[in-house]
C-alpha positions in Angstrom: -15.9 -7.0 -26.3 -14.5 -9.2 -29.1 -11.5 -11.6 -28.8 -9.5 -9.3 -31.2 -10.3 -6.3 -28.9 -8.9 -8.2 -25.9 -5.7 -9.5 -27.6 -4.8 -6.0 -28.8 -5.3 -4.3 -25.5 -2.1 -2.8 -24.1 -2.9 -4.2 -20.7 -2.6 -7.8 -21.9 0.9 -6.9 -23.2 1.8 -5.2 -20.0 0.6 -8.2 -18.0 2.8 -10.5 -20.1 5.8 -8.2 -19.5 5.2 -8.2 -15.8 4.8 -12.0 -15.8 8.2 -12.3 -17.6 9.9 -10.0 -15.0 8.3 -11.8 -12.1 9.7 -15.1 -13.5 13.1 -13.5 -13.8 12.9 -12.5 -10.2 12.0 -16.1 -9.2 8.3 -15.2 -8.5 6.6 -17.5 -11.0 3.5 -17.8 -8.9 3.0 -14.1 -8.7 3.6 -13.8 -12.4 0.9 -16.3 -13.2 -1.5 -14.6 -10.9 -0.9 -11.2 -12.7 -1.6 -12.7 -16.1 -4.6 -14.8 -14.9 -6.3 -11.9 -13.2 -5.8 -9.7 -16.3 -7.3 -12.3 -18.6 -10.2 -12.9 -16.2 -11.1 -9.2 -16.4 -10.4 -8.4 -20.0 -10.7 -11.8 -21.8 -13.5 -13.3 -19.8 -15.2 -10.0 -18.7 -15.8 -11.4 -15.2 -16.5 -8.8 -12.4 -15.3 -10.2 -9.1 -17.4 -9.4 -6.1 -15.7 -10.2 -2.8 -17.9 -10.7 0.2 -16.0 -9.7 3.4 -16.8 -9.3 7.1 -16.4 -10.8 10.5 -17.5 -14.3 11.4 -21.2 -14.9 12.0 -22.4 -11.7 10.3 -24.2 -13.7 7.7 -21.9 -13.6 4.7 -22.8 -17.0 3.4 -26.5 -16.4 4.0 -26.2 -13.1 2.1 -24.6 -14.9 -0.9 -27.3 -17.6 -0.9 -30.0 -14.9 -0.9 -28.3 -13.0 -3.7 -28.2 -16.1 -6.0 -31.6 -17.3 -4.7 -30.4 -20.8 -3.8 -29.2 -22.5 -0.6 -25.7 -23.4 -1.8 -23.2 -22.4 0.9 -23.5 -24.0 4.3 -25.0 -21.8 7.0 -25.6 -22.4 10.7 -25.2 -21.2 14.3 -21.5 -21.8 14.3 -18.9 -20.3 11.9 -19.5 -22.0 8.6 -16.9 -20.5 6.2 -13.4 -21.7 6.8 -12.1 -21.5 3.3 -12.5 -19.3 0.2 -15.3 -20.4 -2.1 -15.5 -19.1 -5.7 -19.0 -19.0 -7.2 -20.2 -18.4 -10.8 -23.4 -19.0 -12.8 -24.0 -22.2 -14.7 -26.9 -24.2 -16.0 -27.1 -26.3 -12.9 -25.8 -26.2 -9.3 -22.4 -27.9 -9.1 -19.8 -28.2 -6.4 -16.2 -29.2 -7.1 -12.6 -28.9 -6.1 -10.1 -27.7 -8.8 -6.6 -28.9 -8.0 -3.5 -26.8 -8.7 -2.8 -28.9 -11.8 -6.3 -28.3 -13.2 -7.8 -31.6 -12.2 -11.4 -31.4 -11.3 -13.0 -33.4 -8.5 -16.8 -33.3 -8.2 -18.0 -32.9 -4.6 -21.0 -34.2 -2.9 -22.9 -31.9 -0.4 -21.2 -33.4 2.6 -17.6 -33.1 1.3 -18.3 -29.6 0.0 -19.6 -28.5 3.4 -16.6 -30.0 5.1 -14.2 -28.1 2.8 -16.1 -24.9 2.9 -16.3 -24.9 6.7 -12.6 -25.6 6.9 -13.1 -29.0 8.7 -11.2 -30.6 5.8 -8.4 -29.0 3.8 -7.3 -29.7 0.3 -5.0 -28.0 -2.2 -6.8 -26.1 -4.9 -9.9 -23.9 -5.3 -13.3 -24.7 -4.0 -15.9 -23.8 -6.6 -19.6 -23.8 -6.7 -22.2 -22.6 -9.3 -25.7 -21.3 -9.0 -28.4 -22.0 -11.6 -31.0 -19.3 -11.1 -30.9 -16.1 -13.1 -30.8 -13.8 -10.1 -27.3 -12.6 -11.1 -25.7 -12.6 -14.5 -23.0 -15.0 -15.7 -20.5 -12.1 -15.8 -20.4 -12.0 -12.0 -18.0 -14.0 -9.8 -18.8 -14.1 -6.1 -16.1 -14.9 -3.5 -17.1 -16.0 0.0 -14.3 -15.5 2.4 -13.5 -16.6 6.0 -14.3 -14.2 8.8 -11.6 -11.6 9.4 -11.6 -12.3 13.2 -11.4 -16.1 12.8 -9.3 -17.7 15.5 -7.4 -19.5 12.8 -5.1 -16.7 11.6 -4.4 -18.6 8.4 -8.0 -18.2 7.3 -7.8 -14.5 7.7 -4.5 -14.5 5.9 -6.0 -16.3 2.9 -9.0 -14.0 3.0 -6.8 -11.0 2.7 -4.8 -12.6 -0.1 -7.9 -12.4 -2.3 -8.3 -8.7 -1.9 -6.1 -7.3 -4.7 -8.2 -9.2 -7.3 -11.5 -7.8 -6.1 -13.5 -5.4 -8.3 -16.4 -4.8 -5.9 -16.1 -5.2 -2.1 -19.3 -6.1 -0.2 -18.7 -5.5 3.5 -21.2 -7.4 5.5 -21.9 -5.8 9.0 -24.2 -6.9 11.8 -26.8 -4.3 12.4 -26.6 -5.0 16.2 -22.9 -4.2 16.4 -22.0 -2.4 13.2 -18.5 -1.4 12.3 -16.2 -2.6 15.1 -12.6 -1.6 15.4 -11.4 -4.8 13.7 -13.8 -4.2 10.8 -12.5 -0.7 10.3 -8.9 -2.1 10.3 -9.7 -4.8 7.8 -11.6 -2.4 5.6 -8.5 -0.1 5.6 -6.4 -3.1 4.5 -8.9 -3.9 1.8 -8.8 -0.4 0.4 -5.0 -0.5 0.3 -5.1 -3.8 -1.5 -7.6 -2.7 -4.2 -5.9 0.7 -4.6 -8.6 2.8 -3.0 -12.0 3.8 -4.3 -11.1 6.7 -6.5 -11.5 7.1 -10.3 -8.0 5.7 -10.8 -8.9 2.5 -9.0 -12.4 1.7 -10.3 -13.1 -0.4 -7.2 -16.6 -0.1 -5.6 -17.7 -0.5 -2.0 -21.1 -1.8 -1.1 -22.0 -2.1 2.6 -24.7 -4.5 3.7 -26.1 -3.8 7.1 -27.4 -7.4 7.6 -29.9 -8.6 10.2 -31.6 -5.3 10.1 -34.7 -7.0 11.4 -33.1 -7.3 14.8 -33.0 -3.5 15.2 -36.1 -1.5 16.1 -37.5 0.5 13.2 -36.9 3.8 14.9 -33.2 3.0 15.5 -32.4 2.0 11.9 -31.8 5.6 10.7 -29.4 6.1 13.7 -27.3 3.1 12.6 -27.1 4.4 9.0 -26.1 7.8 10.2 -23.4 6.3 12.4 -22.0 4.2 9.6 -22.1 7.0 7.2 -20.2 9.3 9.6 -17.5 6.6 10.4 -17.0 5.5 6.8 -16.7 9.1 5.6 -14.0 9.6 8.2 -12.1 6.6 6.8 -12.8 7.1 3.1 -13.0 10.8 2.8 -14.7 11.7 -0.4 -14.6 8.2 -1.8 -18.0 6.8 -2.6 -19.8 3.9 -0.9 -23.3 2.7 -0.7 -25.4 1.3 2.2 -28.0 -1.4 2.0 -30.1 -2.6 4.9 -30.6 -6.3 4.5 -32.2 -9.4 6.0 -30.6 -12.3 4.1 -32.4 -15.1 5.9 -35.8 -13.7 5.2 -34.9 -12.8 1.6 -33.9 -16.5 0.9 -36.7 -18.1 2.9 -39.6 -15.9 1.5 -38.4 -13.3 -1.0 -42.0 -12.7 -2.1 -43.1 -11.7 1.5 -41.4 -8.4 1.2 -40.3 -6.3 4.2 -37.6 -3.7 4.7 -34.6 -6.1 4.9 -35.9 -8.2 2.0 -36.3 -5.1 -0.2 -32.8 -4.0 0.8 -31.4 -7.3 -0.3 -33.2 -6.9 -3.6 -31.7 -3.4 -4.0 -28.2 -4.8 -3.3 -28.7 -7.5 -5.9 -29.9 -5.0 -8.5 -26.9 -2.8 -7.8 -24.5 -5.6 -8.4 -26.4 -6.4 -11.7 -25.9 -2.7 -12.7 -22.2 -2.9 -12.0 -22.0 -6.0 -14.1 -23.7 -4.2 -16.9 -21.0 -1.5 -16.6 -18.1 -3.9 -16.5 -16.7 -2.7 -19.9 -15.9 0.5 -18.2 -15.0 -0.8 -14.7 -12.8 -3.7 -15.6 -10.2 -1.9 -17.8 -9.7 0.7 -15.0 -9.4 -2.1 -12.4 -6.9 -3.9 -14.6 -4.6 -0.9 -14.9 -4.9 -0.2 -11.2 -4.0 -3.8 -10.4 -1.1 -3.8 -12.8 0.2 -0.6 -11.2 0.2 -2.2 -7.8 1.9 -5.3 -9.1 4.7 -3.2 -10.6 5.2 -1.7 -7.2 5.3 -5.1 -5.5 7.8 -6.5 -8.0 10.0 -3.4 -7.7 10.1 -3.8 -3.9 11.1 -7.5 -4.3 13.7 -6.5 -6.9 15.2 -4.0 -4.5 15.4 -6.6 -1.7 17.1 -9.0 -4.1 19.6 -6.3 -5.2 20.5 -5.6 -1.6 20.9 -9.3 -0.9 23.5 -9.5 -3.6 25.6 -7.1 -1.6 25.9 -9.5 1.2 28.5 -12.2 1.7 27.1 -15.7 1.1 27.1 -16.7 4.8 25.3 -13.5 5.8 22.7 -14.1 3.1 22.2 -17.6 4.3 21.6 -16.4 7.8 19.1 -13.8 6.5 17.3 -16.4 4.4 17.0 -18.7 7.4 15.5 -15.9 9.4 12.9 -15.2 6.7 12.1 -18.9 6.5 11.6 -19.1 10.2 9.7 -15.9 10.7 7.6 -15.7 7.5 7.6 -18.9 5.6 7.2 -21.7 8.1 5.1 -19.9 10.7 1.8 -18.2 10.7 2.2 -14.5 10.5 0.2 -12.3 12.9 -0.5 -9.4 10.6 -2.3 -7.4 13.2 0.7 -7.6 15.4 3.0 -6.5 12.6 0.8 -3.6 11.7 0.7 -2.5 15.3 4.5 -2.7 15.5 4.8 -0.6 12.3 2.4 2.1 13.7 4.3 2.2 17.1 7.7 2.4 15.4 6.6 5.1 13.1 5.3 7.2 16.0 8.5 6.6 18.0 10.9 7.5 15.2 9.0 10.7 14.3 8.9 11.7 18.0 12.6 11.3 18.2 13.1 13.3 15.0 10.9 16.1 16.3 12.9 16.2 19.6 16.2 16.5 17.7 14.7 19.2 15.4 13.4 21.2 18.4 16.7 20.9 20.2 18.8 22.0 17.2 16.5 24.9 16.4 16.8 26.2 20.0 20.5 25.9 19.9 20.8 27.6 16.5 18.6 30.4 17.5 20.5 31.1 20.7 23.8 31.1 18.8 22.6 33.3 16.0 21.1 35.9 18.4 24.3 35.9 20.4 26.3 36.6 17.3 24.1 39.5 16.5 25.3 41.4 19.5 29.0 40.6 18.9 29.1 41.1 15.2 29.5 44.2 13.1 27.1 45.1 10.3 29.2 43.5 7.6 29.2 40.2 9.5 25.5 40.4 10.0 24.7 41.1 6.4 27.3 38.9 4.7 28.6 36.2 7.1 25.6 35.3 9.3 23.1 34.3 6.5 25.7 32.0 5.0 26.5 30.5 8.4 22.8 29.9 9.1 22.5 28.3 5.7 25.5 26.0 6.1 24.6 25.0 9.6 21.0 24.1 8.6 22.3 22.2 5.6 24.6 20.1 7.7 21.8 19.3 10.2 19.3 18.5 7.4 21.7 16.0 5.9 22.3 14.3 9.2 18.7 14.2 10.2 17.6 12.8 6.8 20.2 10.1 7.0 19.2 9.1 10.5 15.5 9.0 9.6 16.2 6.8 6.6 18.4 4.5 8.7 15.5 4.2 11.2 13.1 3.3 8.4 15.5 0.8 6.9 15.8 -0.9 10.3 12.0 -1.0 10.7 11.6 -2.6 7.3 14.2 -5.2 8.3 12.4 -5.8 11.5 9.1 -6.4 9.8 10.2 -8.5 6.8 13.4 -10.0 8.3 15.1 -8.5 5.3 15.0 -5.2 3.4 15.7 -3.5 0.1 18.2 -0.9 -1.0 15.7 1.6 -2.2 15.9 3.8 0.9 19.7 3.7 0.8 19.7 4.5 -2.9 17.5 7.5 -2.3 19.9 8.7 0.4 22.8 8.3 -2.0 21.0 10.4 -4.5 20.5 13.1 -1.8 24.2 13.2 -1.0 24.9 14.2 -4.6 23.5 17.6 -3.5 26.3 18.1 -1.0 27.9 20.7 -3.4 24.7 22.8 -3.3 25.2 25.8 -1.0 21.7 27.2 -1.1 20.5 30.5 -2.4 22.8 33.5 -2.0 21.6 36.4 0.1 23.2 39.8 -0.4 22.8 42.7 1.9 24.0 46.1 0.7 23.9 49.2 3.0 21.9 51.3 3.4 19.2 49.1 1.9 18.6 45.4 2.0 18.4 43.6 -1.4 18.5 40.1 -2.6 19.3 38.4 -5.9 16.4 38.2 -8.4 14.4 35.0 -8.0 15.3 34.4 -4.4 11.8 35.6 -3.3 10.4 32.5 -4.9 12.7 30.2 -2.9 10.1 29.0 -0.4 7.7 28.0 -3.2 10.4 26.3 -5.1 11.6 24.5 -2.0 8.2 22.9 -1.4 8.0 21.8 -5.1 11.3 19.9 -5.0 10.9 18.4 -1.5 10.6 14.7 -2.2 12.8 11.6 -1.9 15.3 12.3 -4.7 16.3 15.8 -3.8 14.6 16.4 -0.5 17.7 18.0 1.0 17.8 20.7 -1.6 14.1 21.4 -1.0 14.5 21.6 2.7 17.4 24.0 2.5 15.5 26.3 0.1 12.5 26.3 2.3 14.7 27.2 5.3 16.4 30.0 3.4 13.2 31.5 2.1 11.8 32.9 5.4 15.3 34.2 6.3 15.5 36.1 3.0 12.1 37.5 3.5 13.1 38.6 7.0 16.1 40.7 5.9 14.0 42.3 3.2 11.6 43.8 5.6 14.0 46.4 6.9 15.6 48.8 4.4 17.7 50.8 6.8 21.0 49.4 8.2 20.2 51.0 11.6 17.1 48.8 12.0 18.8 45.6 10.8 19.8 44.3 14.2 16.5 45.0 15.8 14.7 43.4 12.9 16.9 40.3 13.1 16.1 39.9 16.8 12.4 40.1 16.0 12.3 38.0 12.8 14.9 35.3 13.2 13.0 33.3 15.9 9.9 33.5 13.8 11.7 32.5 10.6 13.4 29.6 12.3 10.1 28.3 13.8 8.5 28.4 10.4 11.4 26.9 8.6 12.0 24.0 11.0 8.2 23.3 11.0 8.5 22.8 7.3 11.5 20.5 7.9 9.5 18.5 10.4 6.6 18.2 8.0 8.9 17.1 5.2 10.5 14.4 7.3 7.1 13.2 8.5 6.0 12.9 4.9 9.0 10.9 4.1 8.4 8.5 7.0 4.7 8.2 6.1 5.4 7.3 2.5 8.0 4.7 3.5 5.7 3.1 6.1 2.8 3.2 3.6 5.1 1.3 1.1 5.9 -1.3 3.8 2.3 -1.8 4.7 1.4 -2.0 1.0 4.0 -4.8 0.6 2.4 -6.7 3.5 -1.1 -6.3 2.1 -0.3 -7.1 -1.5 2.0 -10.0 -1.0 0.1 -11.3 2.0 -0.5 -15.0 1.7 2.6 -15.3 -0.5 4.8 -12.9 1.5 7.0 -15.6 3.0 7.1 -17.5 -0.3 8.1 -14.4 -2.2 10.8 -13.3 0.2 12.3 -16.8 0.3 12.2 -17.0 -3.5 14.0 -13.8 -4.2 16.6 -14.4 -1.5 17.1 -17.9 -2.9 17.7 -16.4 -6.3 20.3 -14.1 -4.9 22.0 -17.0 -3.0 22.1 -19.0 -6.2 23.9 -16.1 -8.0 26.5 -16.0 -5.2 27.0 -19.8 -5.4 27.5 -19.4 -9.1 30.3 -16.9 -8.4 32.0 -19.4 -6.0 31.7 -22.3 -8.4 33.3 -20.4 -11.2 30.5 -20.5 -13.8 32.1 -20.2 -17.2 29.0 -18.4 -18.5 29.9 -15.4 -16.5 33.7 -15.7 -17.1 34.1 -15.9 -13.4 37.7 -17.2 -13.7 38.6 -13.8 -15.0 36.3 -11.8 -12.8 34.9 -13.8 -9.8 32.5 -10.8 -9.0 31.0 -10.9 -12.5 27.9 -12.9 -11.6 27.1 -10.6 -8.6 27.8 -7.5 -10.7 25.8 -8.6 -13.7 22.9 -9.7 -11.5 22.8 -6.3 -9.7 23.0 -4.5 -13.0 20.1 -6.5 -14.3 18.0 -5.9 -11.2 18.6 -2.2 -11.6 17.4 -2.5 -15.2 14.3 -4.4 -14.0 13.5 -1.7 -11.5 13.9 1.0 -14.2 11.6 -1.0 -16.5 9.0 -1.4 -13.8 9.1 2.4 -13.2 8.5 2.9 -16.9 5.6 0.4 -16.9 4.1 2.2 -13.9 4.4 5.5 -15.7 2.7 4.0 -18.7 -0.2 2.7 -16.6 -0.6 6.0 -14.9 
């Protein structure tokens, strides 16, 4: 790929646009990362291979074996306490690259201390290998163990995930795929955008220390891992390699099952590097899509912050600093809280739906016995429709309020996206649902109403979920009255079909609300995973930017003509944030 090809690629332009928007939101660091990652993939053509796994599973040994040189420290105690970036060069080098770009050459002792986490320093720890085991287009990243007692190490490890192109999950053959490994892999897949064709990311699984397992048991381990990974990944592809990294580094020519598995893993990475002109553009677009989502979430949080009074915003900012910026974040605890809260709010919603359906059914069946035929055919269907509509609006609002509260609990702040979607839904208050007409002695319905259930499922999403739900409820009821053509059978048919129709309709309602909650929770979890190490920093930055706007209002900044309109800075800023969100939506659509 030539330099001209790179500079004319639309992804470079998109990355620059996102960087500018990130700067405008006060997220300069995030913007720089977006542009840097895009250029690494497209301008440098570097395929990033991230080595992940629990402590003491042999990640560092595996990397040493892959490059054919003893570069990273290994031992009987955890030896990776920091992220180490590795690339090919003419000679082995070890250095520390400071945030300002200054380079410090490291001797073996200092390098080992930094790599093990016994010393800390700002910047990136970098090492190079000199043998030709892997091509120069490969970048290997050694990460701390995901179950390290130092939570910050795990946090930093996860912060590298969105930039990965290939994930190499290192498992111990004697205890393959623990619960924490499954949880971390789930996070990793969220961060890279999955393993489908739209993501381009690849997953390679190294079952290390295979020599410690009896030969007749190895197939059982592979079968177990295949079964568990398919349950997590579905149809997404992955590849298994049975490796013995220590033997492969010590005596690669000796051969053996694990040594051959290591060689196969190395060759597969070489093949992926050879296919980087196909993989990296896909990875770039997937990464940019996810960055647009993250920026949009931050813009929504900042927009809501501008609706607060300055004192309230200051309190929220202090809460964010205390909970997310100045303290270590226990992500496992947050994820557990999200999962528990989701289950609780959905269970409460299901209970309300069941209670209302039972109450509505009892009332409707009671009215059947007291009403004349005209009331049954003309009044009752409209009453059912109106009552269901009112309940749907109330339930949707309650669910969104619960989700908004959960977001605030996790982030110590929240955006206005959920509230905005609710406002859009209330626009549909004038919609009265499909009209059902019953004409004696036969039952008929307006043309097109038969398709109402199908149409209802198509429009059932955030923006007009209420309309979709109402149409889905009305559909089975319309079908019910069509089944009987004679007026004399209408009451009997209603007794038979109304309970069945209500069960079906409210089951659809429950499924729709569950989908809404799942999508909102997924967005919240994605925010945690994508922002990760910069989560506190980003939240503080965007709230600080909002606070600065409010201070401008109070100080009477002439640039906003605040003497004439003291609310102008707030209004202008909110309008601009809406415009940013719309622009990000457009970018996301372009990338898709």
